[in-house]
Structures are given as C-alpha cells and as structure tokens.
All heavy atoms as TSV, in Angstrom:
chain	resi	resn	atom	element	x	y	z
A	1	MET	N	N	0.825	-1.182	0.000
A	1	MET	CA	C	0.000	0.000	0.000
A	1	MET	C	C	0.874	1.252	0.000
A	1	MET	O	O	0.725	2.102	-0.843
A	1	MET	CB	C	-0.926	-0.024	1.196
A	1	MET	CG	C	-1.895	1.112	1.232
A	1	MET	SD	S	-3.150	0.810	2.474
A	1	MET	CE	C	-3.134	2.343	3.289
A	2	LEU	N	N	1.767	1.364	0.962
A	2	LEU	CA	C	2.671	2.503	1.008
A	2	LEU	C	C	4.061	2.052	0.593
A	2	LEU	O	O	4.554	1.039	1.057
A	2	LEU	CB	C	2.732	3.091	2.421
A	2	LEU	CG	C	1.435	3.688	2.949
A	2	LEU	CD1	C	1.580	4.066	4.404
A	2	LEU	CD2	C	1.024	4.897	2.149
A	3	GLY	N	N	4.687	2.831	-0.273
A	3	GLY	CA	C	5.985	2.440	-0.781
A	3	GLY	C	C	7.151	2.910	0.075
A	3	GLY	O	O	8.222	2.319	0.036
A	4	ASN	N	N	6.973	3.961	0.830
A	4	ASN	CA	C	8.074	4.510	1.615
A	4	ASN	C	C	8.270	3.720	2.901
A	4	ASN	O	O	7.335	3.537	3.681
A	4	ASN	CB	C	7.814	5.980	1.953
A	4	ASN	CG	C	7.857	6.858	0.728
A	4	ASN	OD1	O	8.481	6.509	-0.269
A	4	ASN	ND2	N	7.199	7.999	0.794
A	5	GLU	N	N	9.496	3.298	3.117
A	5	GLU	CA	C	9.806	2.487	4.297
A	5	GLU	C	C	9.677	3.298	5.591
A	5	GLU	O	O	9.212	2.794	6.601
A	5	GLU	CB	C	11.218	1.925	4.161
A	5	GLU	CG	C	11.554	0.874	5.184
A	5	GLU	CD	C	10.707	-0.385	5.023
A	5	GLU	OE1	O	10.347	-0.729	3.891
A	5	GLU	OE2	O	10.416	-1.007	6.050
A	6	TRP	N	N	10.058	4.571	5.566
A	6	TRP	CA	C	9.995	5.376	6.787
A	6	TRP	C	C	8.554	5.675	7.171
A	6	TRP	O	O	8.228	5.783	8.346
A	6	TRP	CB	C	10.821	6.646	6.670
A	6	TRP	CG	C	10.355	7.615	5.627
A	6	TRP	CD1	C	10.662	7.607	4.306
A	6	TRP	CD2	C	9.479	8.732	5.824
A	6	TRP	NE1	N	10.028	8.641	3.664
A	6	TRP	CE2	C	9.309	9.357	4.570
A	6	TRP	CE3	C	8.836	9.258	6.936
A	6	TRP	CZ2	C	8.518	10.472	4.406
A	6	TRP	CZ3	C	8.050	10.385	6.763
A	6	TRP	CH2	C	7.899	10.976	5.522
A	7	ILE	N	N	7.668	5.797	6.192
A	7	ILE	CA	C	6.251	5.988	6.509
A	7	ILE	C	C	5.691	4.735	7.172
A	7	ILE	O	O	4.937	4.808	8.139
A	7	ILE	CB	C	5.441	6.360	5.244
A	7	ILE	CG1	C	5.841	7.743	4.757
A	7	ILE	CG2	C	3.950	6.312	5.521
A	7	ILE	CD1	C	5.172	8.159	3.465
A	8	MET	N	N	6.069	3.578	6.654
A	8	MET	CA	C	5.601	2.320	7.242
A	8	MET	C	C	6.124	2.147	8.669
A	8	MET	O	O	5.417	1.624	9.529
A	8	MET	CB	C	6.026	1.132	6.380
A	8	MET	CG	C	5.227	1.006	5.104
A	8	MET	SD	S	3.453	0.881	5.373
A	8	MET	CE	C	3.349	-0.656	6.266
A	9	SER	N	N	7.350	2.589	8.936
A	9	SER	CA	C	7.875	2.465	10.299
A	9	SER	C	C	7.121	3.384	11.258
A	9	SER	O	O	6.899	3.029	12.413
A	9	SER	CB	C	9.371	2.751	10.333
A	9	SER	OG	O	9.638	4.085	9.975
A	10	ILE	N	N	6.692	4.541	10.777
A	10	ILE	CA	C	5.885	5.439	11.606
A	10	ILE	C	C	4.502	4.838	11.851
A	10	ILE	O	O	3.999	4.850	12.971
A	10	ILE	CB	C	5.781	6.837	10.953
A	10	ILE	CG1	C	7.142	7.529	10.967
A	10	ILE	CG2	C	4.735	7.694	11.656
A	10	ILE	CD1	C	7.188	8.799	10.168
A	11	VAL	N	N	3.903	4.311	10.808
A	11	VAL	CA	C	2.564	3.721	10.918
A	11	VAL	C	C	2.580	2.540	11.896
A	11	VAL	O	O	1.611	2.316	12.629
A	11	VAL	CB	C	2.048	3.295	9.524
A	11	VAL	CG1	C	0.818	2.426	9.623
A	11	VAL	CG2	C	1.762	4.528	8.678
A	12	ASN	N	N	3.679	1.794	11.938
A	12	ASN	CA	C	3.770	0.644	12.832
A	12	ASN	C	C	3.766	1.037	14.308
A	12	ASN	O	O	3.526	0.197	15.164
A	12	ASN	CB	C	5.012	-0.183	12.518
A	12	ASN	CG	C	4.829	-1.001	11.268
A	12	ASN	OD1	O	3.713	-1.347	10.900
A	12	ASN	ND2	N	5.924	-1.310	10.610
A	13	TYR	N	N	4.046	2.305	14.628
A	13	TYR	CA	C	4.024	2.748	16.022
A	13	TYR	C	C	2.750	3.490	16.400
A	13	TYR	O	O	2.621	3.966	17.517
A	13	TYR	CB	C	5.241	3.620	16.333
A	13	TYR	CG	C	6.487	2.791	16.479
A	13	TYR	CD1	C	7.385	2.646	15.441
A	13	TYR	CD2	C	6.725	2.098	17.654
A	13	TYR	CE1	C	8.507	1.863	15.575
A	13	TYR	CE2	C	7.847	1.304	17.803
A	13	TYR	CZ	C	8.740	1.198	16.756
A	13	TYR	OH	O	9.838	0.411	16.885
A	14	LEU	N	N	1.799	3.586	15.494
A	14	LEU	CA	C	0.519	4.202	15.833
A	14	LEU	C	C	-0.295	3.252	16.702
A	14	LEU	O	O	-0.165	2.031	16.603
A	14	LEU	CB	C	-0.250	4.549	14.560
A	14	LEU	CG	C	0.381	5.644	13.697
A	14	LEU	CD1	C	-0.421	5.827	12.419
A	14	LEU	CD2	C	0.485	6.946	14.452
A	15	PRO	N	N	-1.119	3.787	17.585
A	15	PRO	CA	C	-1.842	2.918	18.524
A	15	PRO	C	C	-2.781	1.923	17.852
A	15	PRO	O	O	-2.946	0.809	18.337
A	15	PRO	CB	C	-2.612	3.891	19.412
A	15	PRO	CG	C	-2.564	5.198	18.747
A	15	PRO	CD	C	-1.411	5.194	17.809
A	16	THR	N	N	-3.371	2.279	16.733
A	16	THR	CA	C	-4.281	1.357	16.064
A	16	THR	C	C	-3.549	0.096	15.630
A	16	THR	O	O	-4.047	-1.020	15.821
A	16	THR	CB	C	-4.924	2.037	14.838
A	16	THR	OG1	O	-5.543	3.239	15.256
A	16	THR	CG2	C	-5.936	1.131	14.187
A	17	GLN	N	N	-2.362	0.252	15.072
A	17	GLN	CA	C	-1.584	-0.904	14.632
A	17	GLN	C	C	-1.163	-1.755	15.826
A	17	GLN	O	O	-1.171	-2.981	15.760
A	17	GLN	CB	C	-0.342	-0.443	13.853
A	17	GLN	CG	C	0.485	-1.579	13.328
A	17	GLN	CD	C	-0.259	-2.426	12.311
A	17	GLN	OE1	O	-0.979	-1.907	11.472
A	17	GLN	NE2	N	-0.100	-3.723	12.389
A	18	LYS	N	N	-0.823	-1.127	16.931
A	18	LYS	CA	C	-0.412	-1.882	18.116
A	18	LYS	C	C	-1.586	-2.646	18.718
A	18	LYS	O	O	-1.426	-3.761	19.198
A	18	LYS	CB	C	0.226	-0.959	19.155
A	18	LYS	CG	C	1.563	-0.417	18.700
A	18	LYS	CD	C	2.497	-1.562	18.362
A	18	LYS	CE	C	3.735	-1.109	17.664
A	18	LYS	NZ	N	4.589	-2.215	17.260
A	19	PHE	N	N	-2.790	-2.048	18.694
A	19	PHE	CA	C	-3.970	-2.774	19.171
A	19	PHE	C	C	-4.244	-3.994	18.299
A	19	PHE	O	O	-4.601	-5.055	18.794
A	19	PHE	CB	C	-5.204	-1.870	19.195
A	19	PHE	CG	C	-5.259	-0.937	20.369
A	19	PHE	CD1	C	-5.452	0.413	20.177
A	19	PHE	CD2	C	-5.123	-1.404	21.662
A	19	PHE	CE1	C	-5.504	1.277	21.248
A	19	PHE	CE2	C	-5.175	-0.549	22.740
A	19	PHE	CZ	C	-5.364	0.796	22.536
A	20	ILE	N	N	-4.063	-3.833	16.995
A	20	ILE	CA	C	-4.238	-4.966	16.085
A	20	ILE	C	C	-3.221	-6.054	16.404
A	20	ILE	O	O	-3.555	-7.247	16.431
A	20	ILE	CB	C	-4.122	-4.500	14.616
A	20	ILE	CG1	C	-5.318	-3.621	14.255
A	20	ILE	CG2	C	-4.012	-5.687	13.666
A	20	ILE	CD1	C	-5.171	-2.906	12.923
A	21	ASP	N	N	-1.967	-5.662	16.664
A	21	ASP	CA	C	-0.928	-6.639	17.008
A	21	ASP	C	C	-1.253	-7.374	18.307
A	21	ASP	O	O	-1.087	-8.585	18.401
A	21	ASP	CB	C	0.432	-5.951	17.135
A	21	ASP	CG	C	0.939	-5.400	15.809
A	21	ASP	OD1	O	0.404	-5.800	14.748
A	21	ASP	OD2	O	1.867	-4.565	15.836
A	22	VAL	N	N	-1.729	-6.626	19.308
A	22	VAL	CA	C	-2.067	-7.242	20.602
A	22	VAL	C	C	-3.244	-8.199	20.441
A	22	VAL	O	O	-3.219	-9.317	20.965
A	22	VAL	CB	C	-2.373	-6.159	21.660
A	22	VAL	CG1	C	-3.001	-6.761	22.903
A	22	VAL	CG2	C	-1.099	-5.416	22.033
A	23	MET	N	N	-4.265	-7.781	19.711
A	23	MET	CA	C	-5.428	-8.652	19.537
A	23	MET	C	C	-5.060	-9.919	18.773
A	23	MET	O	O	-5.561	-10.998	19.066
A	23	MET	CB	C	-6.563	-7.903	18.827
A	23	MET	CG	C	-7.158	-6.791	19.679
A	23	MET	SD	S	-7.670	-7.325	21.322
A	23	MET	CE	C	-8.958	-8.462	20.931
A	24	GLY	N	N	-4.178	-9.799	17.790
A	24	GLY	CA	C	-3.714	-10.977	17.070
A	24	GLY	C	C	-2.940	-11.917	17.978
A	24	GLY	O	O	-3.092	-13.144	17.908
A	25	SER	N	N	-2.119	-11.350	18.869
A	25	SER	CA	C	-1.355	-12.166	19.814
A	25	SER	C	C	-2.274	-12.861	20.812
A	25	SER	O	O	-2.068	-14.022	21.147
A	25	SER	CB	C	-0.349	-11.295	20.563
A	25	SER	OG	O	0.592	-10.750	19.678
A	26	VAL	N	N	-3.300	-12.142	21.281
A	26	VAL	CA	C	-4.244	-12.728	22.237
A	26	VAL	C	C	-5.013	-13.873	21.589
A	26	VAL	O	O	-5.210	-14.927	22.200
A	26	VAL	CB	C	-5.206	-11.647	22.777
A	26	VAL	CG1	C	-6.371	-12.269	23.526
A	26	VAL	CG2	C	-4.465	-10.677	23.677
A	27	SER	N	N	-5.431	-13.669	20.353
A	27	SER	CA	C	-6.196	-14.719	19.677
A	27	SER	C	C	-5.350	-15.960	19.394
A	27	SER	O	O	-5.880	-17.050	19.269
A	27	SER	CB	C	-6.809	-14.195	18.388
A	27	SER	OG	O	-5.808	-13.930	17.435
A	28	GLN	N	N	-4.032	-15.795	19.320
A	28	GLN	CA	C	-3.139	-16.927	19.101
A	28	GLN	C	C	-2.676	-17.554	20.413
A	28	GLN	O	O	-1.908	-18.501	20.405
A	28	GLN	CB	C	-1.930	-16.501	18.277
A	28	GLN	CG	C	-2.280	-16.107	16.876
A	28	GLN	CD	C	-1.089	-15.573	16.106
A	28	GLN	OE1	O	0.004	-15.464	16.633
A	28	GLN	NE2	N	-1.315	-15.238	14.846
A	29	GLY	N	N	-3.103	-16.989	21.540
A	29	GLY	CA	C	-2.778	-17.551	22.841
A	29	GLY	C	C	-1.415	-17.145	23.381
A	29	GLY	O	O	-0.821	-17.873	24.169
A	30	ALA	N	N	-0.921	-15.986	22.982
A	30	ALA	CA	C	0.390	-15.527	23.435
A	30	ALA	C	C	0.333	-15.092	24.896
A	30	ALA	O	O	-0.714	-14.703	25.418
A	30	ALA	CB	C	0.868	-14.365	22.572
A	31	ALA	N	N	1.470	-15.173	25.561
A	31	ALA	CA	C	1.579	-14.733	26.955
A	31	ALA	C	C	1.783	-13.220	27.000
A	31	ALA	O	O	2.112	-12.580	26.000
A	31	ALA	CB	C	2.746	-15.435	27.628
A	32	ILE	N	N	1.594	-12.642	28.187
A	32	ILE	CA	C	1.769	-11.198	28.371
A	32	ILE	C	C	3.192	-10.773	28.010
A	32	ILE	O	O	3.395	-9.704	27.447
A	32	ILE	CB	C	1.446	-10.807	29.836
A	32	ILE	CG1	C	-0.044	-10.964	30.108
A	32	ILE	CG2	C	1.875	-9.382	30.141
A	32	ILE	CD1	C	-0.922	-9.973	29.388
A	33	GLY	N	N	4.159	-11.601	28.310
A	33	GLY	CA	C	5.548	-11.268	28.001
A	33	GLY	C	C	5.795	-11.078	26.518
A	33	GLY	O	O	6.678	-10.316	26.124
A	34	ASP	N	N	5.026	-11.755	25.687
A	34	ASP	CA	C	5.171	-11.607	24.239
A	34	ASP	C	C	4.582	-10.301	23.732
A	34	ASP	O	O	4.915	-9.848	22.636
A	34	ASP	CB	C	4.494	-12.771	23.516
A	34	ASP	CG	C	5.105	-14.114	23.879
A	34	ASP	OD1	O	6.306	-14.138	24.228
A	34	ASP	OD2	O	4.383	-15.128	23.814
A	35	MET	N	N	3.714	-9.697	24.514
A	35	MET	CA	C	3.034	-8.475	24.094
A	35	MET	C	C	3.523	-7.240	24.828
A	35	MET	O	O	2.949	-6.163	24.675
A	35	MET	CB	C	1.529	-8.621	24.332
A	35	MET	CG	C	0.891	-9.741	23.564
A	35	MET	SD	S	-0.853	-9.869	23.916
A	35	MET	CE	C	-0.822	-10.738	25.481
A	36	THR	N	N	4.578	-7.358	25.609
A	36	THR	CA	C	5.025	-6.259	26.469
A	36	THR	C	C	5.337	-4.997	25.676
A	36	THR	O	O	4.897	-3.905	26.053
A	36	THR	CB	C	6.267	-6.685	27.279
A	36	THR	OG1	O	5.938	-7.844	28.018
A	36	THR	CG2	C	6.712	-5.595	28.210
A	37	GLN	N	N	6.085	-5.112	24.596
A	37	GLN	CA	C	6.458	-3.929	23.824
A	37	GLN	C	C	5.223	-3.240	23.257
A	37	GLN	O	O	5.101	-2.014	23.338
A	37	GLN	CB	C	7.413	-4.300	22.702
A	37	GLN	CG	C	7.854	-3.092	21.893
A	37	GLN	CD	C	8.772	-3.464	20.753
A	37	GLN	OE1	O	8.978	-4.630	20.468
A	37	GLN	NE2	N	9.313	-2.465	20.097
A	38	ASP	N	N	4.302	-4.008	22.697
A	38	ASP	CA	C	3.086	-3.419	22.134
A	38	ASP	C	C	2.251	-2.740	23.210
A	38	ASP	O	O	1.707	-1.652	23.000
A	38	ASP	CB	C	2.252	-4.486	21.427
A	38	ASP	CG	C	2.955	-5.054	20.203
A	38	ASP	OD1	O	3.767	-4.324	19.594
A	38	ASP	OD2	O	2.689	-6.217	19.855
A	39	LEU	N	N	2.143	-3.365	24.374
A	39	LEU	CA	C	1.363	-2.778	25.466
A	39	LEU	C	C	2.024	-1.507	26.005
A	39	LEU	O	O	1.326	-0.543	26.354
A	39	LEU	CB	C	1.176	-3.799	26.582
A	39	LEU	CG	C	0.275	-4.991	26.219
A	39	LEU	CD1	C	0.294	-6.015	27.337
A	39	LEU	CD2	C	-1.139	-4.531	25.932
A	40	LEU	N	N	3.350	-1.478	26.062
A	40	LEU	CA	C	4.050	-0.271	26.514
A	40	LEU	C	C	3.862	0.880	25.528
A	40	LEU	O	O	3.684	2.032	25.941
A	40	LEU	CB	C	5.534	-0.555	26.716
A	40	LEU	CG	C	5.892	-1.392	27.936
A	40	LEU	CD1	C	7.386	-1.703	27.941
A	40	LEU	CD2	C	5.496	-0.675	29.215
A	41	ILE	N	N	3.871	0.578	24.253
A	41	ILE	CA	C	3.637	1.623	23.252
A	41	ILE	C	C	2.215	2.151	23.368
A	41	ILE	O	O	1.987	3.375	23.319
A	41	ILE	CB	C	3.941	1.098	21.836
A	41	ILE	CG1	C	5.451	0.864	21.695
A	41	ILE	CG2	C	3.442	2.060	20.768
A	41	ILE	CD1	C	5.859	0.163	20.424
A	42	CYS	N	N	1.239	1.280	23.566
A	42	CYS	CA	C	-0.151	1.720	23.774
A	42	CYS	C	C	-0.269	2.560	25.038
A	42	CYS	O	O	-0.978	3.572	25.050
A	42	CYS	CB	C	-1.086	0.524	23.842
A	42	CYS	SG	S	-1.335	-0.297	22.271
A	43	GLY	N	N	0.411	2.155	26.084
A	43	GLY	CA	C	0.417	2.934	27.322
A	43	GLY	C	C	1.040	4.305	27.134
A	43	GLY	O	O	0.566	5.306	27.677
A	44	GLY	N	N	2.113	4.358	26.358
A	44	GLY	CA	C	2.748	5.644	26.055
A	44	GLY	C	C	1.822	6.573	25.300
A	44	GLY	O	O	1.733	7.771	25.598
A	45	TRP	N	N	1.113	6.039	24.316
A	45	TRP	CA	C	0.142	6.830	23.584
A	45	TRP	C	C	-0.980	7.315	24.494
A	45	TRP	O	O	-1.486	8.433	24.344
A	45	TRP	CB	C	-0.441	6.042	22.416
A	45	TRP	CG	C	0.424	6.087	21.193
A	45	TRP	CD1	C	1.230	5.092	20.730
A	45	TRP	CD2	C	0.574	7.175	20.286
A	45	TRP	NE1	N	1.866	5.507	19.596
A	45	TRP	CE2	C	1.480	6.772	19.291
A	45	TRP	CE3	C	0.030	8.452	20.221
A	45	TRP	CZ2	C	1.853	7.613	18.243
A	45	TRP	CZ3	C	0.402	9.277	19.175
A	45	TRP	CH2	C	1.306	8.868	18.203
A	46	THR	N	N	-1.370	6.483	25.454
A	46	THR	CA	C	-2.416	6.877	26.403
A	46	THR	C	C	-1.958	8.061	27.244
A	46	THR	O	O	-2.689	9.037	27.432
A	46	THR	CB	C	-2.792	5.689	27.300
A	46	THR	OG1	O	-3.233	4.614	26.474
A	46	THR	CG2	C	-3.873	6.067	28.294
A	47	VAL	N	N	-0.729	7.979	27.751
A	47	VAL	CA	C	-0.185	9.079	28.564
A	47	VAL	C	C	-0.084	10.357	27.740
A	47	VAL	O	O	-0.461	11.443	28.207
A	47	VAL	CB	C	1.180	8.672	29.157
A	47	VAL	CG1	C	1.885	9.853	29.781
A	47	VAL	CG2	C	1.011	7.551	30.163
A	48	ILE	N	N	0.413	10.248	26.517
A	48	ILE	CA	C	0.532	11.425	25.647
A	48	ILE	C	C	-0.844	12.036	25.389
A	48	ILE	O	O	-1.004	13.268	25.435
A	48	ILE	CB	C	1.222	11.045	24.326
A	48	ILE	CG1	C	2.690	10.731	24.574
A	48	ILE	CG2	C	1.075	12.145	23.280
A	48	ILE	CD1	C	3.396	10.091	23.399
A	49	SER	N	N	-1.840	11.207	25.160
A	49	SER	CA	C	-3.194	11.701	24.899
A	49	SER	C	C	-3.782	12.409	26.113
A	49	SER	O	O	-4.424	13.458	25.978
A	49	SER	CB	C	-4.115	10.548	24.494
A	49	SER	OG	O	-3.649	9.941	23.322
A	50	ILE	N	N	-3.567	11.856	27.295
A	50	ILE	CA	C	-4.092	12.479	28.515
A	50	ILE	C	C	-3.422	13.817	28.771
A	50	ILE	O	O	-4.085	14.807	29.117
A	50	ILE	CB	C	-3.942	11.525	29.714
A	50	ILE	CG1	C	-4.905	10.345	29.550
A	50	ILE	CG2	C	-4.176	12.248	31.038
A	50	ILE	CD1	C	-4.697	9.238	30.556
A	51	VAL	N	N	-2.116	13.878	28.596
A	51	VAL	CA	C	-1.379	15.138	28.803
A	51	VAL	C	C	-1.839	16.191	27.792
A	51	VAL	O	O	-2.071	17.353	28.151
A	51	VAL	CB	C	0.143	14.897	28.719
A	51	VAL	CG1	C	0.905	16.204	28.649
A	51	VAL	CG2	C	0.612	14.061	29.895
A	52	ALA	N	N	-1.996	15.794	26.530
A	52	ALA	CA	C	-2.447	16.741	25.507
A	52	ALA	C	C	-3.865	17.229	25.803
A	52	ALA	O	O	-4.152	18.429	25.678
A	52	ALA	CB	C	-2.388	16.088	24.129
A	53	ALA	N	N	-4.748	16.332	26.214
A	53	ALA	CA	C	-6.118	16.733	26.538
A	53	ALA	C	C	-6.149	17.670	27.744
A	53	ALA	O	O	-6.903	18.651	27.754
A	53	ALA	CB	C	-6.974	15.504	26.811
A	54	ALA	N	N	-5.330	17.389	28.748
A	54	ALA	CA	C	-5.278	18.262	29.925
A	54	ALA	C	C	-4.737	19.637	29.562
A	54	ALA	O	O	-5.234	20.659	30.059
A	54	ALA	CB	C	-4.418	17.620	31.010
A	55	ALA	N	N	-3.733	19.693	28.684
A	55	ALA	CA	C	-3.178	20.979	28.274
A	55	ALA	C	C	-4.198	21.802	27.500
A	55	ALA	O	O	-4.363	23.002	27.750
A	55	ALA	CB	C	-1.924	20.751	27.428
A	56	VAL	N	N	-4.911	21.171	26.587
A	56	VAL	CA	C	-5.925	21.888	25.812
A	56	VAL	C	C	-7.064	22.325	26.719
A	56	VAL	O	O	-7.533	23.462	26.635
A	56	VAL	CB	C	-6.446	21.000	24.654
A	56	VAL	CG1	C	-7.685	21.596	24.020
A	56	VAL	CG2	C	-5.352	20.797	23.629
A	57	TYR	N	N	-7.495	21.451	27.611
A	57	TYR	CA	C	-8.592	21.788	28.511
A	57	TYR	C	C	-8.220	22.946	29.429
A	57	TYR	O	O	-9.014	23.854	29.647
A	57	TYR	CB	C	-8.986	20.576	29.345
A	57	TYR	CG	C	-10.062	20.892	30.360
A	57	TYR	CD1	C	-11.366	21.110	29.967
A	57	TYR	CD2	C	-9.752	20.996	31.715
A	57	TYR	CE1	C	-12.350	21.412	30.886
A	57	TYR	CE2	C	-10.721	21.294	32.650
A	57	TYR	CZ	C	-12.017	21.507	32.227
A	57	TYR	OH	O	-12.982	21.824	33.143
A	58	SER	N	N	-6.990	22.928	29.970
A	58	SER	CA	C	-6.605	24.003	30.885
A	58	SER	C	C	-6.503	25.329	30.159
A	58	SER	O	O	-6.838	26.377	30.723
A	58	SER	CB	C	-5.281	23.672	31.574
A	58	SER	OG	O	-4.221	23.667	30.647
A	59	ARG	N	N	-6.074	25.337	28.923
A	59	ARG	CA	C	-6.017	26.583	28.161
A	59	ARG	C	C	-7.411	27.095	27.858
A	59	ARG	O	O	-7.674	28.295	27.963
A	59	ARG	CB	C	-5.257	26.383	26.859
A	59	ARG	CG	C	-3.781	26.308	27.059
A	59	ARG	CD	C	-3.062	26.315	25.750
A	59	ARG	NE	N	-1.631	26.264	25.982
A	59	ARG	CZ	C	-0.744	26.086	25.038
A	59	ARG	NH1	N	-1.135	25.906	23.795
A	59	ARG	NH2	N	0.528	26.049	25.330
A	60	LYS	N	N	-8.315	26.206	27.480
A	60	LYS	CA	C	-9.686	26.632	27.172
A	60	LYS	C	C	-10.414	27.082	28.434
A	60	LYS	O	O	-11.249	27.957	28.396
A	60	LYS	CB	C	-10.473	25.486	26.512
A	60	LYS	CG	C	-9.966	25.113	25.160
A	60	LYS	CD	C	-10.275	26.194	24.172
A	60	LYS	CE	C	-9.853	25.772	22.782
A	60	LYS	NZ	N	-10.051	26.807	21.803
A	61	ARG	N	N	-10.089	26.465	29.533
A	61	ARG	CA	C	-10.767	26.761	30.789
A	61	ARG	C	C	-10.426	28.152	31.300
A	61	ARG	O	O	-11.263	28.849	31.864
A	61	ARG	CB	C	-10.387	25.712	31.832
A	61	ARG	CG	C	-11.093	25.857	33.127
A	61	ARG	CD	C	-10.741	24.708	34.037
A	61	ARG	NE	N	-11.287	24.940	35.344
A	61	ARG	CZ	C	-10.800	24.443	36.454
A	61	ARG	NH1	N	-9.735	23.689	36.399
A	61	ARG	NH2	N	-11.353	24.697	37.596
A	62	PHE	N	N	-9.173	28.567	31.103
A	62	PHE	CA	C	-8.730	29.841	31.659
A	62	PHE	C	C	-8.674	30.961	30.624
A	62	PHE	O	O	-8.215	32.046	30.932
A	62	PHE	CB	C	-7.365	29.667	32.330
A	62	PHE	CG	C	-7.428	28.753	33.529
A	62	PHE	CD1	C	-6.753	27.558	33.528
A	62	PHE	CD2	C	-8.182	29.087	34.640
A	62	PHE	CE1	C	-6.812	26.696	34.615
A	62	PHE	CE2	C	-8.258	28.246	35.736
A	62	PHE	CZ	C	-7.567	27.054	35.717
A	63	ASP	N	N	-9.148	30.712	29.400
A	63	ASP	CA	C	-9.242	31.792	28.424
A	63	ASP	C	C	-10.349	32.749	28.828
A	63	ASP	O	O	-11.360	32.367	29.365
A	63	ASP	CB	C	-9.551	31.234	27.024
A	63	ASP	CG	C	-8.326	30.693	26.347
A	63	ASP	OD1	O	-7.212	30.967	26.823
A	63	ASP	OD2	O	-8.488	30.007	25.323
A	64	ARG	N	N	-10.136	34.006	28.506
A	64	ARG	CA	C	-11.162	35.006	28.848
A	64	ARG	C	C	-11.667	35.666	27.633
A	64	ARG	O	O	-11.194	35.871	26.673
A	64	ARG	CB	C	-10.598	36.041	29.803
A	64	ARG	CG	C	-10.279	35.398	31.111
A	64	ARG	CD	C	-9.699	36.400	32.035
A	64	ARG	NE	N	-9.280	35.638	33.238
A	64	ARG	CZ	C	-9.150	36.185	34.383
A	64	ARG	NH1	N	-9.361	37.439	34.559
A	64	ARG	NH2	N	-8.773	35.466	35.412
C-alpha cells in the first residue's frame, strides 16, 4: 500500500496498529511477556493523549 519504508515504520508505532498486534497475539494464545512492547507503546500513547487533553482543557478553561 505505502511504498516509503519510513512511513511504514511510523505507521507501525501508531496505537491502532499496536492494538491490532495485541489482539492478534491474544487470539493466538500468546503470553503477556510476548506483548510487552506493544502494550508499553499503547500505554505511552495513552499518557501522551491524557497530557495533551489536559493541556488543551486548561487553556480553554482559563481563556477570557
């Protein structure tokens, strides 16, 4: 689908792709240790999303 290798490497770290990887591992009966990297990346995206939402909310809240 995409020809550029660097674009594919970026896409592989997006949370949607990691959720797909985790669900595939779960359906194949993999242990938690096999999914650690994918789960940590999803957790990182979660933290980034919460921080970004808090920053936007605090700016909107205190605008006059």
